[in-house]
C-alpha positions in Angstrom: -25.0 14.0 -30.5 -22.8 11.1 -29.3 -23.6 9.2 -25.8 -21.5 10.0 -23.2 -18.7 7.7 -21.9 -18.5 5.6 -19.1 -14.9 5.8 -17.9 -13.0 3.2 -17.0 -12.1 2.6 -13.1 -8.0 3.3 -13.3 -9.4 6.7 -15.7 -12.3 7.5 -12.8 -9.4 7.4 -10.5 -6.8 9.1 -11.7 -9.3 11.6 -12.4 -9.6 12.1 -7.7 -6.1 10.7 -7.5 -5.3 14.5 -9.9 -7.6 16.7 -7.5 -6.9 14.8 -4.6 -10.4 14.3 -3.6 -12.0 12.9 -0.5 -13.9 10.3 -1.6 -14.0 7.1 -1.1 -14.0 4.7 -3.2 -15.0 1.0 -3.0 -12.4 -1.6 -5.1 -12.9 -5.4 -4.7 -10.4 -6.5 -7.0 -6.7 -7.3 -7.5 -6.7 -5.1 -10.4 -8.7 -2.5 -8.8 -6.3 -2.4 -5.4 -3.4 -1.5 -8.0 -4.3 0.8 -9.7 -5.7 2.8 -6.9 -2.1 1.3 -5.2 -0.9 2.7 -8.4 -2.5 6.6 -8.4 -1.3 6.5 -4.2 1.6 6.1 -4.6 2.1 8.4 -7.6 0.5 11.4 -5.7 3.1 10.6 -2.7 4.6 13.2 -1.6 8.0 12.2 0.9 6.1 9.1 3.2 4.6 5.6 2.1 3.4 3.5 4.3 2.9 -0.2 4.4 1.3 -3.0 6.8 0.8 -6.2 5.2 0.4 -10.2 5.6 -0.3 -10.9 2.0 2.1 -10.9 -0.7 0.9 -12.0 -3.8 4.2 -11.9 -6.2 1.8 -10.9 -9.1 0.3 -7.9 -6.7 3.7 -7.4 -5.5 5.6 -7.6 -8.4 3.9 -4.5 -9.6 3.6 -2.8 -6.5 7.2 -3.1 -6.2 7.9 -1.0 -9.5 5.9 1.8 -8.3 6.9 2.1 -4.9 10.8 2.1 -6.7 10.2 4.8 -8.9 8.4 6.5 -6.1 12.5 6.1 -4.6 13.7 7.9 -8.1 11.4 10.1 -8.5 11.7 11.4 -4.9 15.3 12.1 -3.7 13.2 12.6 0.0 10.9 9.9 -0.1 11.5 7.8 2.7 8.9 3.9 2.6 8.3 2.1 5.2 7.1 -1.5 6.4 5.7 -3.9 8.5 5.6 -7.3 7.5 3.2 -9.6 9.3 3.1 -12.7 7.6 7.0 -13.8 7.4 5.8 -17.2 5.8 4.6 -15.3 2.8 5.9 -13.1 2.3 8.9 -16.0 1.5 6.5 -18.5 -0.3 5.5 -15.5 -2.7 8.5 -14.1 -3.6 8.2 -10.6 -3.0 11.3 -11.1 -1.0 14.2 -10.7 -3.5 12.6 -7.3 -4.9 11.6 -6.5 -1.3 15.5 -6.9 -0.3 17.3 -5.6 -3.6 15.1 -1.8 -2.9 16.7 -2.6 0.7 19.6 -2.0 -0.1 19.5 0.2 -3.6 18.1 2.4 -0.8 19.6 1.4 2.8 18.9 4.6 4.3 15.2 6.0 3.2 14.0 2.4 2.9 12.4 0.6 5.7 10.9 -3.0 6.7 9.6 -4.4 10.0 8.9 -7.8 11.5 6.4 -7.8 12.9 6.4 -10.7 15.9 4.0 -9.8 18.1 0.6 -11.8 15.9 -1.1 -12.9 19.0 -1.8 -9.5 20.5 -3.4 -9.6 17.1 -6.2 -11.4 15.2 -6.7 -10.0 12.0 -3.5 -7.6 10.3 -5.5 -4.9 9.3 -3.9 -4.1 5.5 -3.4 -0.6 4.5 -1.3 1.4 2.2 -1.2 5.6 3.3 0.6 8.6 1.7 1.0 11.6 4.0 -0.8 13.2 5.8 -4.2 12.4 2.7 -4.3 9.2 1.2 -4.9 5.9 1.5 -6.1 2.5 0.6 -7.2 0.8 3.3 -8.5 -3.0 2.8 -11.4 -3.8 4.0 -11.5 -7.2 3.4 -9.5 -10.5 2.1 -12.0 -12.8 2.6 -12.0 -13.9 -1.1 -8.5 -13.2 -1.5 -8.3 -16.5 -3.7 -10.0 -15.5 -6.4 -8.5 -12.1 -6.3 -11.8 -10.7 -4.8 -10.0 -7.4 -2.5 -12.7 -5.8 -0.7 -10.7 -1.4 -0.2 -11.3 1.6 -0.1 -9.8 4.0 -1.8 -9.5 8.6 -0.8 -6.7 10.6 -2.1 -8.2 13.2 0.1 -9.0 12.8 3.8 -6.5 13.6 5.9 -8.7 12.7 9.2 -8.5 9.3 7.5 -5.0 8.8 6.7 -3.7 10.6 9.9 -5.4 8.1 12.4 -3.4 5.2 9.5 0.2 6.6 10.5 -0.8 6.7 13.8 -2.1 3.1 13.9 1.7 2.2 11.6 3.6 3.8 14.2 2.1 1.7 17.2 1.9 -0.5 14.8 6.0 0.0 13.9 6.6 0.4 18.1 5.9 -2.9 18.9 7.7 -4.1 15.4 11.3 -4.9 14.7 13.8 -4.3 12.1 13.8 -6.9 9.5 16.3 -8.9 9.1 17.9 -10.0 4.9 
């Protein structure tokens, strides 16, 4: 009898997403962060919200492909992004890709510039979908090594709702971004 094979991280995340499991999935590599974010975006029905101060080009190039797919597949889908660090955003080259999303889907992509950096020491980085799933970055101390500790969950409505409330609060003290 053959031995059962261990699931890959992606297979495990895919199963959790398919079943909208309320199970915190720890992840610590950039590849795991992308896999989790990708499956969250694929599960999103109406709204994707992102707060970030990180724009590592390799991560965002892949993420923009997924975000564009969401907009193409969900005619009523909305994406809102609060950018905390525009300097890094420009430096990493993510600017042009985000600008193209705002041009192609102007009425459904809203980008905000968080200009009140003095109010917070460190920005939370998270992606939330609807009111049911999220990826929350817990530590980015080793980001340059492509290690980013975080947690993904596909069925935690309470935490997702709290992150959406936090998003609204950050958005209210941000300005619409200009490109």
